[in-house]
C-alpha positions as CSV (number, residue, x, y, z in Angstrom):
1,M,22.7,15.8,-24.5
2,N,25.4,16.8,-27.1
3,I,24.5,20.5,-26.6
4,L,25.1,20.3,-22.9
5,R,28.6,18.9,-23.5
6,Q,29.4,21.8,-25.7
7,M,28.3,24.4,-23.2
8,G,30.7,25.9,-20.8
9,L,30.2,26.0,-17.1
10,A,29.0,29.6,-17.0
11,A,26.4,28.9,-19.6
12,I,25.2,25.8,-17.7
13,L,25.1,27.7,-14.4
14,S,23.1,30.5,-15.9
15,L,20.6,28.2,-17.3
16,L,20.2,26.3,-14.0
17,L,19.7,29.6,-12.1
18,S,17.3,30.9,-14.7
19,F,15.0,28.0,-13.7
20,S,15.1,28.8,-10.0
21,P,12.1,31.2,-10.1
22,L,10.1,28.7,-12.1
23,V,10.7,25.9,-9.5
24,M,9.6,28.3,-6.7
25,A,6.5,29.2,-8.7
26,V,5.6,25.5,-9.1
27,A,6.0,25.1,-5.3
28,Y,3.9,28.3,-4.7
29,V,1.1,27.2,-6.9
30,I,0.9,23.7,-5.3
31,R,0.9,25.1,-1.7
32,P,0.6,28.9,-1.7
33,S,2.1,30.7,1.3
34,E,3.4,34.1,2.1
35,R,6.9,32.7,2.6
36,R,7.1,31.2,-0.8
37,L,5.6,34.4,-2.4
38,A,8.2,36.4,-0.5
39,L,11.0,34.3,-2.1
40,M,9.8,35.0,-5.6
41,R,11.2,38.5,-5.8
42,P,14.8,37.6,-5.0
43,L,14.7,34.4,-7.0
44,S,13.2,36.4,-10.0
45,Q,16.3,38.8,-9.8
46,V,18.5,35.8,-9.7
47,G,16.9,34.4,-12.8
48,L,17.1,37.8,-14.5
49,F,20.8,38.5,-13.6
50,A,21.8,34.9,-14.5
51,A,20.2,35.3,-17.9
52,L,21.9,38.6,-18.5
53,A,25.3,37.4,-17.3
54,G,25.0,34.2,-19.5
55,T,24.2,36.3,-22.5
56,A,27.0,38.8,-21.7
57,I,29.6,36.0,-21.3
58,G,28.4,34.3,-24.5
59,L,28.6,37.6,-26.4
60,I,32.1,38.2,-25.0
61,N,33.2,34.8,-26.0
62,S,31.8,35.3,-29.5
63,L,33.5,38.6,-30.1
64,V,36.8,37.4,-28.7
65,S,36.7,34.4,-31.1
66,L,35.7,36.6,-34.0
67,S,38.6,39.0,-33.3
68,S,41.1,36.2,-33.2
69,R,39.9,34.7,-36.4
70,G,39.7,37.8,-38.6
71,F,36.7,39.2,-40.4
72,D,36.4,37.1,-43.5
73,P,32.8,35.9,-44.5
74,E,33.1,32.5,-42.9
75,S,34.4,34.0,-39.6
76,L,31.4,36.5,-39.6
77,K,29.0,33.5,-40.1
78,I,30.6,31.7,-37.1
79,G,30.4,34.9,-35.1
80,A,26.7,35.4,-36.0
81,V,26.0,31.8,-34.9
82,G,27.9,32.3,-31.6
83,S,26.0,35.5,-30.9
84,A,22.6,33.8,-31.6
85,E,23.7,31.0,-29.3
86,A,24.5,33.6,-26.6
87,L,20.9,34.9,-26.7
88,V,19.6,31.5,-25.8
89,A,20.4,32.3,-22.1
90,L,18.3,35.4,-22.3
91,A,15.4,33.7,-24.1
92,V,15.3,30.8,-21.5
93,G,15.6,33.2,-18.6
94,F,12.8,35.5,-19.8
95,G,10.6,32.4,-20.7
96,C,11.1,30.9,-17.2
97,L,10.3,34.2,-15.5
98,T,7.1,34.6,-17.6
99,V,5.8,31.2,-16.7
100,A,6.8,31.5,-13.2
101,W,4.8,34.7,-12.7
102,L,1.8,33.2,-14.5
103,L,2.0,30.4,-11.9
104,V,2.3,32.9,-9.1
105,A,-0.9,34.7,-10.4
106,A,-2.6,31.3,-10.4
107,G,-1.4,30.5,-7.0
108,M,-2.6,33.9,-5.7
109,G,-6.0,33.2,-7.1
110,R,-6.1,29.8,-5.3
111,Q,-4.9,31.5,-2.0
112,R,-7.6,34.1,-2.1
113,G,-10.4,31.8,-3.3
């Protein structure tokens, strides 16, 4: 839980939005319907854009912090860690989308079978 306290509002929001297609995919695989399938495309875009925005905001914050500290070796190390943390939003978003679409494929198999 300590990591959630250190995250900013934008990072938390981008991670929550990245889970939205996964939640819909679980609902779809449990009870497949055309309505739920139709919602997957816009929710997938929400997840993708949230992941990209979270990463962009994280990289912006890392670069701003780095520029204010200078470019000594310790600051570069901190900047590298900040940049790596910024990529977490992208990894979570793409991971959620991958699992979500695998669930949709399973749900489509159930719907047709």
